[in-house]
C-alpha positions in Angstrom: 129.7 100.1 87.8 126.8 97.7 87.6 123.8 97.9 85.4 121.4 95.5 87.2 118.7 95.6 84.4 119.0 96.5 80.7 117.9 95.3 77.3 120.7 94.8 74.9 118.8 91.7 73.9 115.9 93.8 72.5 115.3 94.1 68.8 116.3 97.8 69.0 119.7 97.3 70.7 120.8 93.8 69.7 122.3 94.7 66.3 124.6 97.3 68.0 125.1 95.3 71.2 128.9 95.2 70.9 129.1 98.9 70.3 127.1 99.5 73.5 129.1 97.0 75.5 132.4 98.6 74.3 131.1 101.9 75.8 130.2 100.2 79.0 133.7 98.6 79.3 135.3 102.0 78.6 133.2 103.5 81.4 134.6 100.9 83.8 131.5 98.8 83.7 131.8 95.5 85.6 128.5 93.7 85.3 125.2 94.0 83.4 122.1 91.9 83.3 119.9 91.7 80.2 116.2 91.1 81.1 114.1 88.6 79.1 110.6 89.1 77.8 109.9 86.8 74.8 111.5 84.0 73.0 113.7 86.5 71.1 114.7 88.4 74.3 115.4 85.2 76.2 117.5 83.6 73.5 119.4 86.7 72.7 120.1 87.4 76.4 121.7 84.0 76.7 123.6 84.4 73.5 125.0 87.7 74.6 126.1 86.2 77.9 127.9 83.4 76.1 129.6 85.5 73.5 130.8 87.9 76.2 132.8 85.2 77.9 135.3 85.4 74.9 134.9 89.0 73.9 134.8 90.7 77.3 136.6 88.5 79.8 136.6 91.2 82.5 132.9 91.9 82.1 130.2 89.7 83.7 127.1 89.5 81.5 124.1 87.6 82.7 120.5 87.2 81.7 117.0 86.8 83.1 114.1 84.8 81.7 110.3 85.5 81.5 107.3 85.7 79.3 105.6 89.1 78.6 101.9 89.8 79.5 101.5 91.3 76.0 101.9 87.7 74.7 98.6 86.9 76.5 96.9 89.9 74.7 98.4 88.8 71.3 97.2 85.2 71.8 100.8 83.9 71.8 100.3 82.6 75.3 96.8 81.1 75.9 94.9 79.2 78.6 95.8 76.0 76.7 99.6 76.5 76.4 100.7 78.7 79.3 101.7 75.7 81.4 103.9 74.5 78.6 105.4 77.9 78.0 106.6 78.1 81.6 107.9 74.5 81.4 109.9 75.7 78.4 111.4 78.5 80.5 112.5 75.9 83.0 114.2 73.8 80.4 115.9 76.9 79.0 117.2 77.7 82.4 118.5 74.2 83.1 120.3 74.2 79.8 121.9 77.6 80.4 121.8 78.1 84.2 125.4 79.5 84.5 124.2 82.5 82.5 120.8 83.1 84.1 120.4 85.0 87.4 116.6 85.6 87.9 113.1 85.1 86.6 111.6 88.4 85.4 110.8 91.0 84.8 107.3 89.7 85.5 104.2 91.9 85.7 100.5 92.6 85.0 99.4 95.2 82.5 95.8 96.2 81.8 96.8 99.1 79.6 97.2 97.0 76.5 94.1 96.5 74.3 92.2 93.6 75.8 94.3 93.9 78.9 91.3 93.6 81.2 90.0 90.6 79.2 93.2 88.7 79.6 93.9 89.8 83.3 93.0 86.4 84.6 95.5 84.7 82.3 98.1 87.3 83.0 97.8 86.6 86.8 98.1 82.9 86.2 101.2 83.4 84.1 102.7 85.7 86.8 102.1 83.3 89.6 103.4 80.3 87.6 106.6 82.2 86.9 106.9 83.0 90.6 106.5 79.3 91.3 109.3 78.6 88.9 111.6 81.1 90.6 110.8 79.5 93.9 111.5 76.0 92.6 114.8 77.1 91.1 115.7 79.4 94.0 116.1 82.4 91.8 115.2 86.0 92.5 112.0 87.4 91.1 112.3 90.7 89.1 109.1 92.7 89.1 108.0 95.5 86.9 105.0 97.2 88.5 103.1 100.0 86.7 99.8 101.1 88.2 98.7 97.5 89.2 100.4 97.7 92.6 97.7 96.0 94.7 97.1 93.2 92.2 100.8 92.6 92.0 101.1 92.4 95.8 98.1 90.0 95.9 100.3 87.5 94.0 103.7 88.3 95.5 102.4 87.9 99.1 102.6 84.1 98.5 106.4 84.4 97.9 107.5 86.4 100.9 110.7 84.4 101.4 111.9 84.9 97.8 114.3 87.7 96.8 112.0 90.3 95.3 113.5 93.0 93.1 111.2 95.9 92.1 113.0 97.2 89.1 112.5 100.7 87.7 110.8 102.0 90.8 107.7 103.9 89.9 105.9 104.7 93.2 106.5 106.7 96.3 107.5 106.2 100.0 104.1 104.7 101.0 104.4 101.8 98.6 108.0 101.3 99.5 107.2 101.1 103.2 104.4 98.6 102.5 106.8 96.4 100.5 109.5 96.7 103.1 107.2 95.5 105.8 106.1 92.5 103.7 109.3 91.2 102.1 112.5 90.6 104.1 114.6 90.1 100.9 113.6 93.3 99.1 115.6 95.2 96.5 114.6 98.4 94.8 116.1 99.6 91.4 116.2 103.2 90.3 116.6 104.2 86.6 117.2 107.4 84.8 113.7 108.7 85.5 114.7 109.4 89.1 116.6 112.4 87.6 113.5 113.9 85.9 112.0 117.1 87.2 108.5 115.6 87.8 109.8 112.6 89.7 109.9 113.9 93.2 108.1 110.8 94.5 110.9 108.6 93.3 113.5 110.9 94.9 111.5 110.9 98.2 111.6 107.1 98.1 115.3 107.1 97.3 115.9 109.1 100.4 114.4 106.4 102.7 115.4 103.2 101.0 117.6 101.0 103.1 121.0 101.2 101.4 121.4 97.4 101.5 118.3 97.3 99.2 119.5 99.8 96.6 120.5 98.9 93.0 120.9 101.1 90.0 119.9 100.3 86.4 119.4 101.8 83.0 116.4 99.8 81.7 117.9 100.7 78.3 116.9 101.7 75.7 114.3 103.4 77.8 114.4 106.2 80.4 117.7 107.9 79.6 118.9 110.1 82.4 118.0 113.8 82.2 121.4 115.0 80.9 121.1 112.7 77.9 117.3 112.3 77.9 116.8 112.6 74.1 119.5 110.1 73.3 119.1 106.3 73.1 119.8 105.0 76.6 122.5 102.3 77.0 124.4 100.7 79.9 127.3 103.2 80.0 124.8 105.9 80.9 124.3 104.3 84.3 127.2 106.5 85.3 124.9 109.5 85.3 122.5 107.6 87.6 125.4 106.8 90.0 126.5 110.5 90.0 122.9 111.7 90.6 122.2 109.2 93.4 125.5 110.0 95.1 124.6 113.7 95.2 121.0 113.0 96.4 122.2 110.7 99.2 125.2 113.0 100.0 127.6 110.1 100.0 130.8 109.7 98.0 130.9 107.8 94.7 133.4 105.4 96.2 131.0 104.5 99.1 128.1 104.2 96.7 130.0 102.0 94.3 131.0 99.6 97.1 127.4 99.5 98.4 125.9 98.8 95.0 128.5 96.1 94.3 127.6 94.4 97.6 123.9 94.6 96.9 124.3 93.2 93.3 126.1 90.1 94.6 123.4 89.6 97.3 120.6 90.1 94.9 121.8 87.8 92.1 123.6 85.4 94.5 126.6 85.2 92.2 
């Protein structure tokens, strides 16, 4: 199994990362990708990838890099330093590129306090990280929550990049629009596709090109319905595989092979 997007590098999960990785290995996990966000997330994602080479030789562990829009709100990233912050990401990639498979998850969020006031800076940070992904020939991992049109306004300048919309949160109409726009599109489904009120997600799952489909936990968030009140972790991706297999009416074996093919195409590794 493959967990294409998780957060063992988060403050919540990092102290128990080996415990969660042991579970993943026991569940026949083959590959997981820890997504960056801040200096802490980025550094710990690389650290986990490095230490896993010795501790889990049969498990591929990779990382992504990015800077969170909340850092604009918190004045960690400013108009004066954002160019340098992205250059720092580039240097971090160059020093650790064997462990890093993408830039992201990048996004815009106006729901934070002062989100609207920092929207301009958030967009500049978003675009600059897309520029970096283009320069380094890396996929762009996108988190899109409510700001669909503003996100597309930026991404339309990067149509030839691999674009991975992780944690799909929209319906078929948005998927069709993206599919028409981006020839190298991937769509990730999390545990929330199993929730009772998530019919729009399941309607999208039904029409997504299977060559674009990847599955993820986004742990520690969005645990699948059968374990919804527990802390989510990579081994729980098995419940998402089982659910998607049933929804698409295909065998687990066929689904496993399809996801494996898609992961290798997405992350080019």
